[in-house]
PDB file of all heavy atoms in Angstrom:
ATOM      1  N   MET A   1      11.311  29.993 193.651  1.00  0.00           N
ATOM      2  CA  MET A   1      10.111  30.183 194.430  1.00  0.00           C
ATOM      3  C   MET A   1       9.955  31.672 194.740  1.00  0.00           C
ATOM      4  O   MET A   1      10.914  32.354 195.052  1.00  0.00           O
ATOM      5  CB  MET A   1      10.188  29.378 195.722  1.00  0.00           C
ATOM      6  CG  MET A   1       9.009  29.631 196.630  1.00  0.00           C
ATOM      7  SD  MET A   1       9.137  28.919 198.271  1.00  0.00           S
ATOM      8  CE  MET A   1       8.774  27.236 197.922  1.00  0.00           C
ATOM      9  N   ALA A   2       8.749  32.169 194.658  1.00  0.00           N
ATOM     10  CA  ALA A   2       8.472  33.571 194.950  1.00  0.00           C
ATOM     11  C   ALA A   2       8.466  33.808 196.459  1.00  0.00           C
ATOM     12  O   ALA A   2       8.244  32.889 197.241  1.00  0.00           O
ATOM     13  CB  ALA A   2       7.130  33.960 194.359  1.00  0.00           C
ATOM     14  N   HIS A   3       8.724  35.031 196.855  1.00  0.00           N
ATOM     15  CA  HIS A   3       8.764  35.380 198.272  1.00  0.00           C
ATOM     16  C   HIS A   3       7.803  36.530 198.536  1.00  0.00           C
ATOM     17  O   HIS A   3       7.651  37.423 197.717  1.00  0.00           O
ATOM     18  CB  HIS A   3      10.178  35.794 198.695  1.00  0.00           C
ATOM     19  CG  HIS A   3      11.158  34.691 198.569  1.00  0.00           C
ATOM     20  ND1 HIS A   3      11.264  33.697 199.511  1.00  0.00           N
ATOM     21  CD2 HIS A   3      12.074  34.412 197.621  1.00  0.00           C
ATOM     22  CE1 HIS A   3      12.207  32.851 199.135  1.00  0.00           C
ATOM     23  NE2 HIS A   3      12.700  33.262 197.994  1.00  0.00           N
ATOM     24  N   TRP A   4       7.166  36.489 199.699  1.00  0.00           N
ATOM     25  CA  TRP A   4       6.303  37.584 200.122  1.00  0.00           C
ATOM     26  C   TRP A   4       7.163  38.808 200.368  1.00  0.00           C
ATOM     27  O   TRP A   4       8.280  38.710 200.853  1.00  0.00           O
ATOM     28  CB  TRP A   4       5.562  37.219 201.406  1.00  0.00           C
ATOM     29  CG  TRP A   4       4.511  36.174 201.203  1.00  0.00           C
ATOM     30  CD1 TRP A   4       4.650  34.845 201.443  1.00  0.00           C
ATOM     31  CD2 TRP A   4       3.191  36.357 200.716  1.00  0.00           C
ATOM     32  NE1 TRP A   4       3.490  34.190 201.144  1.00  0.00           N
ATOM     33  CE2 TRP A   4       2.579  35.094 200.699  1.00  0.00           C
ATOM     34  CE3 TRP A   4       2.461  37.460 200.298  1.00  0.00           C
ATOM     35  CZ2 TRP A   4       1.258  34.912 200.271  1.00  0.00           C
ATOM     36  CZ3 TRP A   4       1.153  37.275 199.877  1.00  0.00           C
ATOM     37  CH2 TRP A   4       0.565  36.021 199.866  1.00  0.00           C
ATOM     38  N   ARG A   5       6.651  39.966 200.046  1.00  0.00           N
ATOM     39  CA  ARG A   5       7.350  41.214 200.348  1.00  0.00           C
ATOM     40  C   ARG A   5       6.339  42.208 200.888  1.00  0.00           C
ATOM     41  O   ARG A   5       5.141  42.072 200.687  1.00  0.00           O
ATOM     42  CB  ARG A   5       8.056  41.759 199.118  1.00  0.00           C
ATOM     43  CG  ARG A   5       7.127  42.110 197.993  1.00  0.00           C
ATOM     44  CD  ARG A   5       7.904  42.545 196.777  1.00  0.00           C
ATOM     45  NE  ARG A   5       6.976  43.072 195.788  1.00  0.00           N
ATOM     46  CZ  ARG A   5       7.313  43.364 194.563  1.00  0.00           C
ATOM     47  NH1 ARG A   5       8.549  43.207 194.161  1.00  0.00           N
ATOM     48  NH2 ARG A   5       6.426  43.834 193.719  1.00  0.00           N
ATOM     49  N   SER A   6       6.828  43.213 201.601  1.00  0.00           N
ATOM     50  CA  SER A   6       5.954  44.210 202.223  1.00  0.00           C
ATOM     51  C   SER A   6       5.649  45.336 201.250  1.00  0.00           C
ATOM     52  O   SER A   6       6.504  45.756 200.476  1.00  0.00           O
ATOM     53  CB  SER A   6       6.610  44.791 203.470  1.00  0.00           C
ATOM     54  OG  SER A   6       6.755  43.794 204.448  1.00  0.00           O
ATOM     55  N   THR A   7       4.407  45.827 201.317  1.00  0.00           N
ATOM     56  CA  THR A   7       4.011  46.980 200.521  1.00  0.00           C
ATOM     57  C   THR A   7       4.202  48.237 201.353  1.00  0.00           C
ATOM     58  O   THR A   7       4.526  48.175 202.538  1.00  0.00           O
ATOM     59  CB  THR A   7       2.528  46.882 200.098  1.00  0.00           C
ATOM     60  OG1 THR A   7       1.717  46.943 201.274  1.00  0.00           O
ATOM     61  CG2 THR A   7       2.237  45.598 199.346  1.00  0.00           C
ATOM     62  N   ALA A   8       3.954  49.370 200.750  1.00  0.00           N
ATOM     63  CA  ALA A   8       4.093  50.648 201.455  1.00  0.00           C
ATOM     64  C   ALA A   8       3.106  50.751 202.613  1.00  0.00           C
ATOM     65  O   ALA A   8       3.374  51.440 203.591  1.00  0.00           O
ATOM     66  CB  ALA A   8       3.883  51.806 200.482  1.00  0.00           C
ATOM     67  N   ARG A   9       1.967  50.066 202.509  1.00  0.00           N
ATOM     68  CA  ARG A   9       0.958  50.124 203.578  1.00  0.00           C
ATOM     69  C   ARG A   9       1.125  49.007 204.602  1.00  0.00           C
ATOM     70  O   ARG A   9       0.254  48.769 205.417  1.00  0.00           O
ATOM     71  CB  ARG A   9      -0.438  50.067 202.974  1.00  0.00           C
ATOM     72  CG  ARG A   9      -0.746  51.281 202.141  1.00  0.00           C
ATOM     73  CD  ARG A   9      -2.146  51.273 201.658  1.00  0.00           C
ATOM     74  NE  ARG A   9      -2.378  52.457 200.843  1.00  0.00           N
ATOM     75  CZ  ARG A   9      -3.546  52.850 200.452  1.00  0.00           C
ATOM     76  NH1 ARG A   9      -4.612  52.165 200.782  1.00  0.00           N
ATOM     77  NH2 ARG A   9      -3.677  53.927 199.722  1.00  0.00           N
ATOM     78  N   GLY A  10       2.248  48.277 204.540  1.00  0.00           N
ATOM     79  CA  GLY A  10       2.536  47.255 205.532  1.00  0.00           C
ATOM     80  C   GLY A  10       1.897  45.911 205.258  1.00  0.00           C
ATOM     81  O   GLY A  10       1.974  45.015 206.085  1.00  0.00           O
ATOM     82  N   ARG A  11       1.252  45.735 204.124  1.00  0.00           N
ATOM     83  CA  ARG A  11       0.646  44.453 203.781  1.00  0.00           C
ATOM     84  C   ARG A  11       1.651  43.597 203.027  1.00  0.00           C
ATOM     85  O   ARG A  11       2.648  44.082 202.515  1.00  0.00           O
ATOM     86  CB  ARG A  11      -0.594  44.675 202.925  1.00  0.00           C
ATOM     87  CG  ARG A  11      -1.664  45.410 203.688  1.00  0.00           C
ATOM     88  CD  ARG A  11      -2.904  45.522 202.876  1.00  0.00           C
ATOM     89  NE  ARG A  11      -3.942  46.119 203.705  1.00  0.00           N
ATOM     90  CZ  ARG A  11      -4.926  46.830 203.238  1.00  0.00           C
ATOM     91  NH1 ARG A  11      -5.023  47.048 201.955  1.00  0.00           N
ATOM     92  NH2 ARG A  11      -5.824  47.327 204.044  1.00  0.00           N
ATOM     93  N   ALA A  12       1.358  42.304 202.944  1.00  0.00           N
ATOM     94  CA  ALA A  12       2.238  41.394 202.220  1.00  0.00           C
ATOM     95  C   ALA A  12       1.699  41.170 200.812  1.00  0.00           C
ATOM     96  O   ALA A  12       0.496  41.054 200.606  1.00  0.00           O
ATOM     97  CB  ALA A  12       2.339  40.068 202.951  1.00  0.00           C
ATOM     98  N   GLU A  13       2.593  41.124 199.838  1.00  0.00           N
ATOM     99  CA  GLU A  13       2.186  40.824 198.472  1.00  0.00           C
ATOM    100  C   GLU A  13       3.126  39.776 197.883  1.00  0.00           C
ATOM    101  O   GLU A  13       4.294  39.705 198.236  1.00  0.00           O
ATOM    102  CB  GLU A  13       2.162  42.070 197.597  1.00  0.00           C
ATOM    103  CG  GLU A  13       3.505  42.692 197.350  1.00  0.00           C
ATOM    104  CD  GLU A  13       3.426  43.918 196.465  1.00  0.00           C
ATOM    105  OE1 GLU A  13       2.371  44.543 196.368  1.00  0.00           O
ATOM    106  OE2 GLU A  13       4.463  44.244 195.870  1.00  0.00           O
ATOM    107  N   LEU A  14       2.572  38.968 197.008  1.00  0.00           N
ATOM    108  CA  LEU A  14       3.334  37.922 196.344  1.00  0.00           C
ATOM    109  C   LEU A  14       3.202  38.132 194.844  1.00  0.00           C
ATOM    110  O   LEU A  14       2.120  37.971 194.291  1.00  0.00           O
ATOM    111  CB  LEU A  14       2.793  36.540 196.730  1.00  0.00           C
ATOM    112  CG  LEU A  14       3.474  35.341 196.092  1.00  0.00           C
ATOM    113  CD1 LEU A  14       4.888  35.195 196.639  1.00  0.00           C
ATOM    114  CD2 LEU A  14       2.678  34.084 196.341  1.00  0.00           C
ATOM    115  N   PRO A  15       4.286  38.545 194.173  1.00  0.00           N
ATOM    116  CA  PRO A  15       4.189  38.761 192.729  1.00  0.00           C
ATOM    117  C   PRO A  15       4.194  37.444 191.967  1.00  0.00           C
ATOM    118  O   PRO A  15       4.756  36.452 192.405  1.00  0.00           O
ATOM    119  CB  PRO A  15       5.441  39.578 192.410  1.00  0.00           C
ATOM    120  CG  PRO A  15       6.408  39.241 193.486  1.00  0.00           C
ATOM    121  CD  PRO A  15       5.594  38.890 194.697  1.00  0.00           C
ATOM    122  N   GLY A  16       3.526  37.455 190.827  1.00  0.00           N
ATOM    123  CA  GLY A  16       3.505  36.282 189.957  1.00  0.00           C
ATOM    124  C   GLY A  16       3.362  36.752 188.514  1.00  0.00           C
ATOM    125  O   GLY A  16       3.103  37.927 188.254  1.00  0.00           O
ATOM    126  N   LYS A  17       3.555  35.859 187.570  1.00  0.00           N
ATOM    127  CA  LYS A  17       3.445  36.208 186.157  1.00  0.00           C
ATOM    128  C   LYS A  17       2.215  35.535 185.571  1.00  0.00           C
ATOM    129  O   LYS A  17       1.908  34.381 185.876  1.00  0.00           O
ATOM    130  CB  LYS A  17       4.673  35.733 185.372  1.00  0.00           C
ATOM    131  CG  LYS A  17       5.961  36.361 185.822  1.00  0.00           C
ATOM    132  CD  LYS A  17       6.046  37.794 185.408  1.00  0.00           C
ATOM    133  CE  LYS A  17       7.414  38.351 185.789  1.00  0.00           C
ATOM    134  NZ  LYS A  17       7.539  39.746 185.531  1.00  0.00           N
ATOM    135  N   ARG A  18       1.484  36.272 184.712  1.00  0.00           N
ATOM    136  CA  ARG A  18       0.341  35.727 183.994  1.00  0.00           C
ATOM    137  C   ARG A  18       0.655  35.815 182.504  1.00  0.00           C
ATOM    138  O   ARG A  18       0.998  36.875 182.000  1.00  0.00           O
ATOM    139  CB  ARG A  18      -0.923  36.526 184.311  1.00  0.00           C
ATOM    140  CG  ARG A  18      -2.166  35.943 183.658  1.00  0.00           C
ATOM    141  CD  ARG A  18      -3.366  36.762 183.962  1.00  0.00           C
ATOM    142  NE  ARG A  18      -3.359  37.903 183.042  1.00  0.00           N
ATOM    143  CZ  ARG A  18      -4.217  38.896 183.072  1.00  0.00           C
ATOM    144  NH1 ARG A  18      -5.140  38.938 183.994  1.00  0.00           N
ATOM    145  NH2 ARG A  18      -4.151  39.865 182.209  1.00  0.00           N
ATOM    146  N   ARG A  19       0.551  34.700 181.811  1.00  0.00           N
ATOM    147  CA  ARG A  19       0.818  34.668 180.372  1.00  0.00           C
ATOM    148  C   ARG A  19      -0.490  34.430 179.628  1.00  0.00           C
ATOM    149  O   ARG A  19      -1.265  33.569 180.005  1.00  0.00           O
ATOM    150  CB  ARG A  19       1.779  33.544 180.030  1.00  0.00           C
ATOM    151  CG  ARG A  19       3.103  33.655 180.691  1.00  0.00           C
ATOM    152  CD  ARG A  19       3.977  32.446 180.361  1.00  0.00           C
ATOM    153  NE  ARG A  19       5.024  32.259 181.318  1.00  0.00           N
ATOM    154  CZ  ARG A  19       6.141  32.955 181.357  1.00  0.00           C
ATOM    155  NH1 ARG A  19       6.334  33.915 180.496  1.00  0.00           N
ATOM    156  NH2 ARG A  19       7.057  32.722 182.271  1.00  0.00           N
ATOM    157  N   ARG A  20      -0.700  35.210 178.559  1.00  0.00           N
ATOM    158  CA  ARG A  20      -1.880  35.037 177.716  1.00  0.00           C
ATOM    159  C   ARG A  20      -1.430  34.977 176.266  1.00  0.00           C
ATOM    160  O   ARG A  20      -0.599  35.759 175.833  1.00  0.00           O
ATOM    161  CB  ARG A  20      -2.846  36.211 177.902  1.00  0.00           C
ATOM    162  CG  ARG A  20      -3.402  36.290 179.313  1.00  0.00           C
ATOM    163  CD  ARG A  20      -4.357  37.414 179.466  1.00  0.00           C
ATOM    164  NE  ARG A  20      -5.532  37.127 178.650  1.00  0.00           N
ATOM    165  CZ  ARG A  20      -6.542  37.962 178.479  1.00  0.00           C
ATOM    166  NH1 ARG A  20      -6.509  39.139 179.048  1.00  0.00           N
ATOM    167  NH2 ARG A  20      -7.561  37.639 177.746  1.00  0.00           N
ATOM    168  N   THR A  21      -1.983  34.041 175.525  1.00  0.00           N
ATOM    169  CA  THR A  21      -1.658  33.916 174.115  1.00  0.00           C
ATOM    170  C   THR A  21      -2.919  34.140 173.294  1.00  0.00           C
ATOM    171  O   THR A  21      -3.932  33.471 173.505  1.00  0.00           O
ATOM    172  CB  THR A  21      -1.072  32.523 173.799  1.00  0.00           C
ATOM    173  OG1 THR A  21       0.097  32.328 174.592  1.00  0.00           O
ATOM    174  CG2 THR A  21      -0.699  32.412 172.334  1.00  0.00           C
ATOM    175  N   ASP A  22      -2.851  35.090 172.366  1.00  0.00           N
ATOM    176  CA  ASP A  22      -3.948  35.356 171.450  1.00  0.00           C
ATOM    177  C   ASP A  22      -3.985  34.216 170.441  1.00  0.00           C
ATOM    178  O   ASP A  22      -3.006  33.968 169.730  1.00  0.00           O
ATOM    179  CB  ASP A  22      -3.723  36.691 170.747  1.00  0.00           C
ATOM    180  CG  ASP A  22      -4.892  37.100 169.877  1.00  0.00           C
ATOM    181  OD1 ASP A  22      -5.301  36.285 169.022  1.00  0.00           O
ATOM    182  OD2 ASP A  22      -5.375  38.231 170.025  1.00  0.00           O
ATOM    183  N   LEU A  23      -5.103  33.500 170.365  1.00  0.00           N
ATOM    184  CA  LEU A  23      -5.178  32.330 169.500  1.00  0.00           C
ATOM    185  C   LEU A  23      -5.180  32.686 168.016  1.00  0.00           C
ATOM    186  O   LEU A  23      -4.826  31.859 167.183  1.00  0.00           O
ATOM    187  CB  LEU A  23      -6.427  31.514 169.843  1.00  0.00           C
ATOM    188  CG  LEU A  23      -6.460  30.937 171.259  1.00  0.00           C
ATOM    189  CD1 LEU A  23      -7.768  30.206 171.505  1.00  0.00           C
ATOM    190  CD2 LEU A  23      -5.284  30.014 171.494  1.00  0.00           C
ATOM    191  N   ILE A  24      -5.563  33.905 167.682  1.00  0.00           N
ATOM    192  CA  ILE A  24      -5.579  34.319 166.277  1.00  0.00           C
ATOM    193  C   ILE A  24      -4.197  34.759 165.818  1.00  0.00           C
ATOM    194  O   ILE A  24      -3.698  34.301 164.791  1.00  0.00           O
ATOM    195  CB  ILE A  24      -6.613  35.435 166.050  1.00  0.00           C
ATOM    196  CG1 ILE A  24      -8.018  34.885 166.344  1.00  0.00           C
ATOM    197  CG2 ILE A  24      -6.526  35.994 164.638  1.00  0.00           C
ATOM    198  CD1 ILE A  24      -9.107  35.929 166.353  1.00  0.00           C
ATOM    199  N   THR A  25      -3.553  35.636 166.582  1.00  0.00           N
ATOM    200  CA  THR A  25      -2.251  36.176 166.173  1.00  0.00           C
ATOM    201  C   THR A  25      -1.077  35.348 166.670  1.00  0.00           C
ATOM    202  O   THR A  25       0.014  35.439 166.134  1.00  0.00           O
ATOM    203  CB  THR A  25      -2.067  37.614 166.687  1.00  0.00           C
ATOM    204  OG1 THR A  25      -2.025  37.589 168.115  1.00  0.00           O
ATOM    205  CG2 THR A  25      -3.177  38.527 166.207  1.00  0.00           C
ATOM    206  N   GLY A  26      -1.297  34.560 167.725  1.00  0.00           N
ATOM    207  CA  GLY A  26      -0.213  33.786 168.320  1.00  0.00           C
ATOM    208  C   GLY A  26       0.679  34.601 169.235  1.00  0.00           C
ATOM    209  O   GLY A  26       1.649  34.102 169.787  1.00  0.00           O
ATOM    210  N   LYS A  27       0.353  35.889 169.409  1.00  0.00           N
ATOM    211  CA  LYS A  27       1.162  36.770 170.255  1.00  0.00           C
ATOM    212  C   LYS A  27       0.902  36.467 171.733  1.00  0.00           C
ATOM    213  O   LYS A  27      -0.235  36.350 172.165  1.00  0.00           O
ATOM    214  CB  LYS A  27       0.828  38.223 169.952  1.00  0.00           C
ATOM    215  CG  LYS A  27       1.647  39.209 170.747  1.00  0.00           C
ATOM    216  CD  LYS A  27       1.295  40.637 170.395  1.00  0.00           C
ATOM    217  CE  LYS A  27       2.095  41.602 171.247  1.00  0.00           C
ATOM    218  NZ  LYS A  27       1.749  42.992 170.956  1.00  0.00           N
ATOM    219  N   THR A  28       2.002  36.352 172.491  1.00  0.00           N
ATOM    220  CA  THR A  28       1.902  36.092 173.923  1.00  0.00           C
ATOM    221  C   THR A  28       2.259  37.358 174.685  1.00  0.00           C
ATOM    222  O   THR A  28       3.249  38.013 174.381  1.00  0.00           O
ATOM    223  CB  THR A  28       2.854  34.956 174.340  1.00  0.00           C
ATOM    224  OG1 THR A  28       2.488  33.772 173.636  1.00  0.00           O
ATOM    225  CG2 THR A  28       2.782  34.691 175.831  1.00  0.00           C
ATOM    226  N   THR A  29       1.438  37.705 175.682  1.00  0.00           N
ATOM    227  CA  THR A  29       1.736  38.831 176.556  1.00  0.00           C
ATOM    228  C   THR A  29       1.948  38.296 177.974  1.00  0.00           C
ATOM    229  O   THR A  29       1.337  37.313 178.377  1.00  0.00           O
ATOM    230  CB  THR A  29       0.600  39.872 176.568  1.00  0.00           C
ATOM    231  OG1 THR A  29      -0.620  39.225 176.955  1.00  0.00           O
ATOM    232  CG2 THR A  29       0.412  40.501 175.201  1.00  0.00           C
ATOM    233  N   VAL A  30       2.837  38.949 178.692  1.00  0.00           N
ATOM    234  CA  VAL A  30       3.142  38.566 180.073  1.00  0.00           C
ATOM    235  C   VAL A  30       2.918  39.779 180.952  1.00  0.00           C
ATOM    236  O   VAL A  30       3.421  40.863 180.675  1.00  0.00           O
ATOM    237  CB  VAL A  30       4.602  38.076 180.204  1.00  0.00           C
ATOM    238  CG1 VAL A  30       4.907  37.692 181.649  1.00  0.00           C
ATOM    239  CG2 VAL A  30       4.873  36.918 179.264  1.00  0.00           C
ATOM    240  N   LYS A  31       2.134  39.592 182.014  1.00  0.00           N
ATOM    241  CA  LYS A  31       1.882  40.670 182.973  1.00  0.00           C
ATOM    242  C   LYS A  31       2.243  40.189 184.370  1.00  0.00           C
ATOM    243  O   LYS A  31       2.102  39.013 184.686  1.00  0.00           O
ATOM    244  CB  LYS A  31       0.408  41.072 182.964  1.00  0.00           C
ATOM    245  CG  LYS A  31      -0.023  41.769 181.712  1.00  0.00           C
ATOM    246  CD  LYS A  31      -1.427  42.306 181.847  1.00  0.00           C
ATOM    247  CE  LYS A  31      -1.803  43.083 180.602  1.00  0.00           C
ATOM    248  NZ  LYS A  31      -3.126  43.671 180.729  1.00  0.00           N
ATOM    249  N   THR A  32       2.691  41.115 185.192  1.00  0.00           N
ATOM    250  CA  THR A  32       2.945  40.801 186.592  1.00  0.00           C
ATOM    251  C   THR A  32       1.659  41.048 187.367  1.00  0.00           C
ATOM    252  O   THR A  32       1.045  42.104 187.246  1.00  0.00           O
ATOM    253  CB  THR A  32       4.068  41.679 187.160  1.00  0.00           C
ATOM    254  OG1 THR A  32       5.250  41.455 186.392  1.00  0.00           O
ATOM    255  CG2 THR A  32       4.354  41.338 188.615  1.00  0.00           C
ATOM    256  N   VAL A  33       1.236  40.056 188.137  1.00  0.00           N
ATOM    257  CA  VAL A  33       0.051  40.169 188.980  1.00  0.00           C
ATOM    258  C   VAL A  33       0.483  39.969 190.424  1.00  0.00           C
ATOM    259  O   VAL A  33       1.539  39.388 190.692  1.00  0.00           O
ATOM    260  CB  VAL A  33      -1.039  39.149 188.579  1.00  0.00           C
ATOM    261  CG1 VAL A  33      -1.573  39.445 187.195  1.00  0.00           C
ATOM    262  CG2 VAL A  33      -0.513  37.737 188.646  1.00  0.00           C
ATOM    263  N   TYR A  34      -0.302  40.450 191.373  1.00  0.00           N
ATOM    264  CA  TYR A  34       0.064  40.390 192.786  1.00  0.00           C
ATOM    265  C   TYR A  34      -1.060  39.793 193.615  1.00  0.00           C
ATOM    266  O   TYR A  34      -2.210  40.177 193.475  1.00  0.00           O
ATOM    267  CB  TYR A  34       0.373  41.792 193.325  1.00  0.00           C
ATOM    268  CG  TYR A  34       1.547  42.436 192.638  1.00  0.00           C
ATOM    269  CD1 TYR A  34       1.370  43.246 191.524  1.00  0.00           C
ATOM    270  CD2 TYR A  34       2.839  42.213 193.083  1.00  0.00           C
ATOM    271  CE1 TYR A  34       2.448  43.829 190.879  1.00  0.00           C
ATOM    272  CE2 TYR A  34       3.925  42.786 192.453  1.00  0.00           C
ATOM    273  CZ  TYR A  34       3.717  43.593 191.349  1.00  0.00           C
ATOM    274  OH  TYR A  34       4.789  44.152 190.719  1.00  0.00           O
ATOM    275  N   ALA A  35      -0.709  38.860 194.480  1.00  0.00           N
ATOM    276  CA  ALA A  35      -1.615  38.370 195.509  1.00  0.00           C
ATOM    277  C   ALA A  35      -1.334  39.229 196.738  1.00  0.00           C
ATOM    278  O   ALA A  35      -0.192  39.347 197.166  1.00  0.00           O
ATOM    279  CB  ALA A  35      -1.341  36.910 195.815  1.00  0.00           C
ATOM    280  N   VAL A  36      -2.368  39.862 197.290  1.00  0.00           N
ATOM    281  CA  VAL A  36      -2.190  40.785 198.415  1.00  0.00           C
ATOM    282  C   VAL A  36      -2.988  40.272 199.612  1.00  0.00           C
ATOM    283  O   VAL A  36      -4.121  39.835 199.471  1.00  0.00           O
ATOM    284  CB  VAL A  36      -2.657  42.211 198.042  1.00  0.00           C
ATOM    285  CG1 VAL A  36      -2.481  43.164 199.214  1.00  0.00           C
ATOM    286  CG2 VAL A  36      -1.898  42.710 196.829  1.00  0.00           C
ATOM    287  N   THR A  37      -2.386  40.334 200.787  1.00  0.00           N
ATOM    288  CA  THR A  37      -3.042  39.915 202.020  1.00  0.00           C
ATOM    289  C   THR A  37      -2.929  41.025 203.061  1.00  0.00           C
ATOM    290  O   THR A  37      -2.096  41.920 202.933  1.00  0.00           O
ATOM    291  CB  THR A  37      -2.418  38.611 202.557  1.00  0.00           C
ATOM    292  OG1 THR A  37      -3.075  38.248 203.768  1.00  0.00           O
ATOM    293  CG2 THR A  37      -0.943  38.762 202.820  1.00  0.00           C
ATOM    294  N   SER A  38      -3.750  40.955 204.081  1.00  0.00           N
ATOM    295  CA  SER A  38      -3.683  41.948 205.150  1.00  0.00           C
ATOM    296  C   SER A  38      -2.581  41.607 206.157  1.00  0.00           C
ATOM    297  O   SER A  38      -2.279  42.403 207.035  1.00  0.00           O
ATOM    298  CB  SER A  38      -5.027  42.054 205.876  1.00  0.00           C
ATOM    299  OG  SER A  38      -5.371  40.808 206.438  1.00  0.00           O
ATOM    300  N   LEU A  39      -1.967  40.436 206.030  1.00  0.00           N
ATOM    301  CA  LEU A  39      -0.857  40.058 206.912  1.00  0.00           C
ATOM    302  C   LEU A  39       0.390  40.840 206.541  1.00  0.00           C
ATOM    303  O   LEU A  39       0.538  41.292 205.410  1.00  0.00           O
ATOM    304  CB  LEU A  39      -0.554  38.568 206.774  1.00  0.00           C
ATOM    305  CG  LEU A  39      -1.662  37.592 207.133  1.00  0.00           C
ATOM    306  CD1 LEU A  39      -1.239  36.175 206.784  1.00  0.00           C
ATOM    307  CD2 LEU A  39      -2.019  37.709 208.596  1.00  0.00           C
ATOM    308  N   ILE A  40       1.308  40.965 207.499  1.00  0.00           N
ATOM    309  CA  ILE A  40       2.614  41.522 207.156  1.00  0.00           C
ATOM    310  C   ILE A  40       3.449  40.403 206.537  1.00  0.00           C
ATOM    311  O   ILE A  40       3.147  39.221 206.703  1.00  0.00           O
ATOM    312  CB  ILE A  40       3.312  42.155 208.383  1.00  0.00           C
ATOM    313  CG1 ILE A  40       3.562  41.119 209.475  1.00  0.00           C
ATOM    314  CG2 ILE A  40       2.515  43.333 208.912  1.00  0.00           C
ATOM    315  CD1 ILE A  40       4.396  41.637 210.627  1.00  0.00           C
ATOM    316  N   ALA A  41       4.504  40.750 205.828  1.00  0.00           N
ATOM    317  CA  ALA A  41       5.288  39.766 205.085  1.00  0.00           C
ATOM    318  C   ALA A  41       5.843  38.655 205.993  1.00  0.00           C
ATOM    319  O   ALA A  41       5.921  37.500 205.587  1.00  0.00           O
ATOM    320  CB  ALA A  41       6.418  40.450 204.338  1.00  0.00           C
ATOM    321  N   GLU A  42       6.214  38.981 207.214  1.00  0.00           N
ATOM    322  CA  GLU A  42       6.782  37.990 208.124  1.00  0.00           C
ATOM    323  C   GLU A  42       5.741  36.961 208.560  1.00  0.00           C
ATOM    324  O   GLU A  42       6.088  35.857 208.953  1.00  0.00           O
ATOM    325  CB  GLU A  42       7.395  38.675 209.351  1.00  0.00           C
ATOM    326  CG  GLU A  42       8.652  39.477 209.043  1.00  0.00           C
ATOM    327  CD  GLU A  42       8.371  40.819 208.382  1.00  0.00           C
ATOM    328  OE1 GLU A  42       7.224  41.314 208.447  1.00  0.00           O
ATOM    329  OE2 GLU A  42       9.294  41.356 207.768  1.00  0.00           O
ATOM    330  N   GLN A  43       4.457  37.301 208.534  1.00  0.00           N
ATOM    331  CA  GLN A  43       3.396  36.384 208.938  1.00  0.00           C
ATOM    332  C   GLN A  43       2.910  35.520 207.776  1.00  0.00           C
ATOM    333  O   GLN A  43       2.312  34.467 207.997  1.00  0.00           O
ATOM    334  CB  GLN A  43       2.202  37.157 209.489  1.00  0.00           C
ATOM    335  CG  GLN A  43       2.481  37.883 210.780  1.00  0.00           C
ATOM    336  CD  GLN A  43       1.297  38.746 211.193  1.00  0.00           C
ATOM    337  OE1 GLN A  43       0.660  39.383 210.358  1.00  0.00           O
ATOM    338  NE2 GLN A  43       1.014  38.775 212.465  1.00  0.00           N
ATOM    339  N   ALA A  44       3.119  35.941 206.553  1.00  0.00           N
ATOM    340  CA  ALA A  44       2.616  35.229 205.386  1.00  0.00           C
ATOM    341  C   ALA A  44       3.549  34.085 205.013  1.00  0.00           C
ATOM    342  O   ALA A  44       4.752  34.261 204.951  1.00  0.00           O
ATOM    343  CB  ALA A  44       2.469  36.201 204.209  1.00  0.00           C
ATOM    344  N   THR A  45       2.993  32.920 204.771  1.00  0.00           N
ATOM    345  CA  THR A  45       3.778  31.761 204.331  1.00  0.00           C
ATOM    346  C   THR A  45       3.065  31.126 203.142  1.00  0.00           C
ATOM    347  O   THR A  45       1.866  31.276 202.963  1.00  0.00           O
ATOM    348  CB  THR A  45       3.941  30.711 205.444  1.00  0.00           C
ATOM    349  OG1 THR A  45       2.654  30.263 205.838  1.00  0.00           O
ATOM    350  CG2 THR A  45       4.692  31.268 206.637  1.00  0.00           C
ATOM    351  N   LEU A  46       3.825  30.405 202.334  1.00  0.00           N
ATOM    352  CA  LEU A  46       3.263  29.686 201.201  1.00  0.00           C
ATOM    353  C   LEU A  46       2.899  28.281 201.623  1.00  0.00           C
ATOM    354  O   LEU A  46       3.679  27.596 202.273  1.00  0.00           O
ATOM    355  CB  LEU A  46       4.262  29.623 200.053  1.00  0.00           C
ATOM    356  CG  LEU A  46       4.618  30.964 199.419  1.00  0.00           C
ATOM    357  CD1 LEU A  46       5.740  30.754 198.397  1.00  0.00           C
ATOM    358  CD2 LEU A  46       3.422  31.559 198.742  1.00  0.00           C
ATOM    359  N   ALA A  47       1.710  27.826 201.243  1.00  0.00           N
ATOM    360  CA  ALA A  47       1.318  26.445 201.507  1.00  0.00           C
ATOM    361  C   ALA A  47       1.962  25.552 200.457  1.00  0.00           C
ATOM    362  O   ALA A  47       2.138  25.949 199.319  1.00  0.00           O
ATOM    363  CB  ALA A  47      -0.207  26.318 201.454  1.00  0.00           C
ATOM    364  N   PRO A  48       2.317  24.329 200.833  1.00  0.00           N
ATOM    365  CA  PRO A  48       2.899  23.420 199.834  1.00  0.00           C
ATOM    366  C   PRO A  48       1.889  23.092 198.749  1.00  0.00           C
ATOM    367  O   PRO A  48       0.697  22.988 199.007  1.00  0.00           O
ATOM    368  CB  PRO A  48       3.263  22.181 200.638  1.00  0.00           C
ATOM    369  CG  PRO A  48       2.654  22.329 201.978  1.00  0.00           C
ATOM    370  CD  PRO A  48       2.219  23.740 202.142  1.00  0.00           C
ATOM    371  N   ARG A  49       2.375  22.975 197.511  1.00  0.00           N
ATOM    372  CA  ARG A  49       1.499  22.636 196.394  1.00  0.00           C
ATOM    373  C   ARG A  49       1.277  21.133 196.393  1.00  0.00           C
ATOM    374  O   ARG A  49       2.169  20.360 196.647  1.00  0.00           O
ATOM    375  CB  ARG A  49       2.124  23.051 195.086  1.00  0.00           C
ATOM    376  CG  ARG A  49       2.250  24.546 194.954  1.00  0.00           C
ATOM    377  CD  ARG A  49       2.924  24.874 193.679  1.00  0.00           C
ATOM    378  NE  ARG A  49       1.923  25.345 192.748  1.00  0.00           N
ATOM    379  CZ  ARG A  49       2.202  25.845 191.561  1.00  0.00           C
ATOM    380  NH1 ARG A  49       3.435  25.903 191.161  1.00  0.00           N
ATOM    381  NH2 ARG A  49       1.249  26.259 190.786  1.00  0.00           N
ATOM    382  N   SER A  50       0.041  20.760 196.099  1.00  0.00           N
ATOM    383  CA  SER A  50      -0.254  19.312 196.044  1.00  0.00           C
ATOM    384  C   SER A  50      -0.526  18.880 194.638  1.00  0.00           C
ATOM    385  O   SER A  50      -0.683  19.618 193.736  1.00  0.00           O
ATOM    386  CB  SER A  50      -1.449  18.993 196.924  1.00  0.00           C
ATOM    387  OG  SER A  50      -2.535  19.816 196.605  1.00  0.00           O
TER     388      SER A  50
END
């Protein structure tokens, strides 16, 4: 499970991975993406997935 962490500006961010596959070449790329909130990391919680 991913964890919220603090940014340099005191906001909370949650890193995640995004995978994309080119349908022609079959090549898959993976990028790290971030969900950012104005809350500090201690205030941010993950909601349960349904």
